[in-house]
N, C-alpha and C positions, 0 to 999 in steps of 0.2 A: 588648495590641498589636493595632492595627487597621490596615486598609488602606482608603484612600479608595474608597468605593463609593457611587454614587447610590442613596440609600435612601428609601422612603416614610417619612413621619414616624412612623407606627405602628411600623414595623420598628425605627427608632432607639430608640423608647421600650422596645420588647421587649428589644433588645440591652443596654440600660442596666440592665435589671432582672435579666437572667439570672445574672450573676456574684453578685449579692446573694442570690438564691434558692439557688444552688448552695452558696454559703458557709454558709448556715444548714443546708442538708441535710448537708454534710460535718461541721459542728461537732456537730450533734445525734447523728449516727451514729458519730462518732469515726473516720471514714474518713481515711486519711493524706493523700491528694492526688488532685487531679482536673484534667485538662486538657480543654478543649473548643474547638470551632471552629464557626462558622456561615458558610456561603457564600451569597451572593446573586448571581444571574445569573453563576454560575461563579467569582466572585471572593470572596476571604476578606473577609467583613464584620467578623468579630470572632474573635480567637484569644486565649484567656485560660487561665491556670493558677492553681491554688489549692493551698495546703498543701505537702507535703513529697515530695521525690524519694526520700528515705530518712529515715523518721520516727525511726529508732533513733539517728541521729546528728544530727538536726535540719537536714539538707540540704534547702534549699528547691527546689521544683519550678520549672523555668525553661522558657520557650517552646522552647528548643533540645532539650529531652529527647525521646528516642524511647521508644516503648512497644511491647510485644508486641501485635500486632494479631490474632494467633491466627487464628480461623476466617474473618476477612475474607480470608484467603489463598485461600479457595474461590472468591471472586468474581474474583480475579485469574486463577486457573487456568481458570475457566469462560470468561473473556474471551480467554485465550490459545487455548483450543480452538475457540471460535467464529471467531477470526481465522484459524486453520488451515482451518476449513471454508470461509471466504470465499475462501481461496487454492486450494480444490479438493483439499486434501490429506487430508480425512477427511469422513465423513458421520456425523450423530448417530445414525443407526440402525445404524452399523457395530458388529458384535460386537467387544468389546475384544480378543478373541483374534486378530483380524486384524492388530493392531498390536503386541501384546505376547505373546511366546511363553512356553511353559512353565507356563501356568496350568491349574488343575484344570478339567475339562470344564464343570462347572456355572458356574464363574466366567468362562471364556472366552466363553460364549454371551451374557453380559450386554452390553447395548448401552451406548454412550457416554451416551446420553440418560438411561438408568436410573441410571448412576453419577452423572451431574450433578444429577439431581433427587432423590437419596437414596431411590430406589425399587428398588434392586438387591437388597435383602435381605441384604446383607453385615453382618458383625459391626461394631459401632461402633468398637472399639479392639483386638479380638482377646481372647485369654483372659488377658492380663496387661497391664493399663492403668497399670502402675507408673510409666511415663514422666511421667504427669500430676502425680505427687507426688514426683518426683525420686528414685524408688527404682531406676530404670534409665534408660539413655540412650534417646532416641527411636529408632525403628526405622530401620535401614539397609535397603538393597534386599533383602538376603537375609532379614532379619527380616520385612519386609513380605510377601515371597513366601511365607514359611512361614505367616504368619498367614492369608493368602488361601487357603492349602491346606485350611483348615478348612471351606471351602465356604460355602453359604448358610445363614442362620439362619431365614429365612422365604422363601416363594415370592416371586419378583420381581413387581413391579407390583401388589402387593396393598395397600400402605399406605406412608406416609412413614416411613422408618426411617433416621435420621441415621447416617452412617458416615465416619469419618476414613480408614479403609482404602480406601474407594471413591475418595476424592480423592488418596490416595497412589498408587493405581493410575493415575489420570488423569495424574499427574505422569510416570509411566513412559511413558504414551502419547506425551506431548509429547517426551520424550527420544528415543523410538524414531523418531518422525516427523522431528524436526529434526536428529538426530545430535549434539545438544549437551546439556549438563547442563540440568536444569530451571531452576536458579537463573540460569544465564548467559542462556538464551534468554528467559525471562519478564522478566528485568530489562531487557533491551534492547528487546524487542518490545512490552511492555505498560507496565512501570514508567516507563522513560525516554521512551518514545513518548507517554505521558500527561503528561509534564512534572513528575513527582513526584521532586523532588530529595532528599527526606528519607525515602525508602522503600526498604527492602531485602527480598529474599525470605527471608532467614534470617540468623542470626548465624554467625560473629563479625562485628561491625561494624568499620569502619575505625578505626584508632587515634585516640583523642580524641573519638569520637562518644559523647555522653552517653546512656546507657540508664537510665531511671528504675527504681529498685529496686522489686520487688514486696513485698507484706506478707501475712502470714498473717491468719487471722481473729482477732478480738479475744478470742474464747473458744476453748478453755477456760483459757488461760494468764492471762487478764485483761490482757494486753498483746499487742501485735503484734510479730512477729519478721520481720526482713528476709529476702526471698527474691530471689536475684539475677535469676533469669529470663533468663539469658543463654545457656542451653544450646542448641546447634544441634539442629534437628529432622530433619536428614538426609533420608530418603526421604519424610517427612511434611511437608516444607516446603510442598508444594502444598496441604496441608490446613490447616496451622496455623503455618507458620514465619515469616510476615511481621512486620517491624518497621516502624513508621511513626509519624506524628503525626496528631492530629485534623484539622489543616488539609489534609494530603495526602489523607486518607481522604474527607473531605467533598468535595474537588475531584474525586476519582476517581469517586465514585458520581454526582456531578453529570454527569460525562461519560457515564455509562451510561444516563441518562434518554433515552428515544427522541427527545425534542424538543431535546436538546443539539446545539449547532452544531459542537462540537469533540469528537471521540472517535476511538479507535483502531478502533472497530467501526462498521459501517453501521447505519442506523436499523432496518433489518429484523432484524439480529442482536440489537440491543438489545431490540427488542420480543419476540423469541423468549426472550431471557434473562429478561425480567421477567414473562412470561406464567405465571400460576399453574399448576403441575402438580399439587400436592398441598396439602391443608390438614391441619394437626396439630390434631386435635380434642381432644387430651389436654393441650395446652399451657396454662399459667396464663393467658397472653394469647393471643387468636386470632392464629395465625401461619400464613402460607402459604409455599410454597417454589416457586421457578421453577427456572432452571438456574444454580445457584451464587449465588442471591440469595434473601433472605427478603423477605416483604411483609406488610403489615397496614394497619390504619386506627386512628387516634387522634382521637377527638372529631370524626369525620367527615372528617378529612384523611388521604388515602391516603399510604403511604410504601413505599419499597423500600430495601433495603440489606443489612446483615448485622451480626451480633454476633460477639463473640470472648471466649473465656475461656482464659486461661493461668494457670499457678500464680503469676504475678506481676501479672496485670492482668485487668480486666473492661472490655469495650468494646462500643459500639453506634454504628452510623452509619445515618442515615435521610435519604434524598433524598425530597423532597416534590414530586412531579410536579404541575404546574399552578400552583405558587407560586414557582418560580424560587429555591427554597431547599433547602439540605441542611445537616445538622449531624452532628457526631461527638463522642462523649464517651468518655473513658478514665479509669478509676479504677485506681490501682496497688495493688489489694488483691484477693484471691481472692473476697471477699464484697462487691465494689464495687457490684454490681447496676446496671451502667451502663444497662441497658434502661429501668429505671424513671426514671432521671435524664434520659435522652434523651426519653422520653415526656413528662416534665414540661416540658422545653424546648419541645416541640411544642405543649403546652397553653398555654404562655406566648405563643408566636407567634400561635396561634389566638385567644387571649383579646384581645390588642391589635389584631389584624387585624379582629376583629368589632366591637370597642368604639371603636376609633379612637385617635388621638394626643391628648395633653394639650392643653388650650387655656389662654388667659390666665386664664380664670375658675377652672380646676381645678388649675393647675400648682403652686400653693403647698401643696396637700394631698399631702404625700409623706413618705417616710421609714419606718423600722422603729421600732415602739413596743412597750414591754414593761410587763407587770404580773405579779403573782404567778400569775395564772391562765393567761395565754397571751401570745403575741406576735403582732402584726398588722403587715402592710405596707399602707400607703396607696399606691394606684396610681392616679394621676390619668389619666383618659381624656377622651373628647371632651365629654360633657355630664354626667358624674358622677365620683365617686371610688370605686374598688373597695377594699373592706376585705378583704384577702386573708390567708390563713394560710400563711406560708412553710414550715411543717412538713408541709403536704399535698403529695402528689406532683402534684396538680393545684391550684395556688393559685387558679384561677378556678372551682373546683367549689363551687357554692352560696355565693358570697361575699356579704358585706353590700355595700350601695350607699348612698353619701351624695350627696344633692342639695345643692349649694352654694347657700345662700340670701343670702349677704352676705359682707363681708370677715371672714374667719376664722369664719364661722358656716355651719352646715348642718343637715340633718335626715337621719336614717337612713331612707331611703325604702324600703329593702328589707332584711329580715333574717328569720331564723327566728322561729317563734312563741315560743320560749323566750328570745329575745334582746330587744334594746331597739328593736324595730321602731317607727318613727314618732317616736322621741324625738330631742331636740336634740343636736347635736354642735358642737364648736368647737375651734379651734386655740389652744393656750396659748403665749404669748410672754413673753420676759423684758422688763424695762423698755426695753432697747435694741432690741427687735423680733425677737430670735432665737427661733426655734421650739424650745420646750422640752418640749412635751407635747401630748396630744390628750384631749379629753373626749368619750366616746360614751355618751349617756344618763347614768347615774350612775357610770360607770367611768372612772377616769383612767389613761392610759398615759403612761409616761415614757421618756426616753432610756435606753439600756442602762446608762450610767454612773450615772444617777440611781437606776435600779432596783437596781443592785448595791449602791450606797451605802445604800439603804433596807433591803435584806435584811441587810446586815452590821450596821446599827444596831439593827434590830428582832430579828434572829434570832442575832446573834453569829457 
């Protein structure tokens, strides 16, 4: 599903390739379903879904399905607090005890900024995190206060230490200041004010609203089982309760870009939100954290946004300042690894932006091609053809390059030393002119159907 947006030619080529790359990623990893969206200049340029909403019964994923956005909730909560600051109702250096009574002394002294930046030193989830595997309900206010009574795990402001309890406490701050429930106030003042029609702060959802089912890991059962993921998060809605769609999430983070023309926050507040407070030196990928937002860089392109992990979904949203782009990916499985998929989409955007759109000379060199050894995607760009691997998380990482030398003829102008660098390439056509294969050096690649037929014929 697409919406008309004036797009550069390279962006159009990137958007056309994204679903093909994601489809291969899902198929080879046996992930059940994926939905993603890309915005350009604040408008949805592409929204697409693949696979199943419930793999166990074969129910297809549809654009109308909602997903648990999980820790994306923290960005909504941070937005709400900064909006209250703009109204003069709080300061970020306020001790949280100024707004919420009955807290242990060490907790009451923590500042709102320390809570927002995950530097307060609080426990991540308390001494029983069973809510994350459906062994217990999510914490209500009494449970949250009890967990907070355990005090600090480390000294405040010594390092980045993620805490869902910290953002649960920030939800109580919003309730005390506004005199309303967190879900009521945040929905009106942030969600609806941002124009997000398919976003809710928590479940239950209105009757008839489709929520994609989650799924377990493939192992150790050898198959996935469905996980409803519809449980309310109560006092932790401000940390993990949100339900949304990739389109809404991408649009929301676009609005948080300091250069955005439309936002519920001032540009100054958005700059404060995105400013790096801490770096997580122990993360698998270099990640920094501001006030309720994550940040990093992929292939030289900076991003900010957030990720989410619920027992029913893995999600990641990245806004790309300076490029007028944002994207969001949700996979409805606990092992969905949405961060890597989102990073892969950024690599695709960057690859086409740097190499340019297809031309009349290169456009015919396209498609996915198969052999016993590997699968390749031909991606035509401005003055050459990229030989990409759809199995890589970055399909533009050290690809081959074909220089087109004539009609259906080319030369592999760049490849690894163990490959067919410098050798001839050609497109193979049927007598009627239909493209049926490619030849790269001495290796022939076929369509998927031809490759499967040969495997069955030769290998039984």
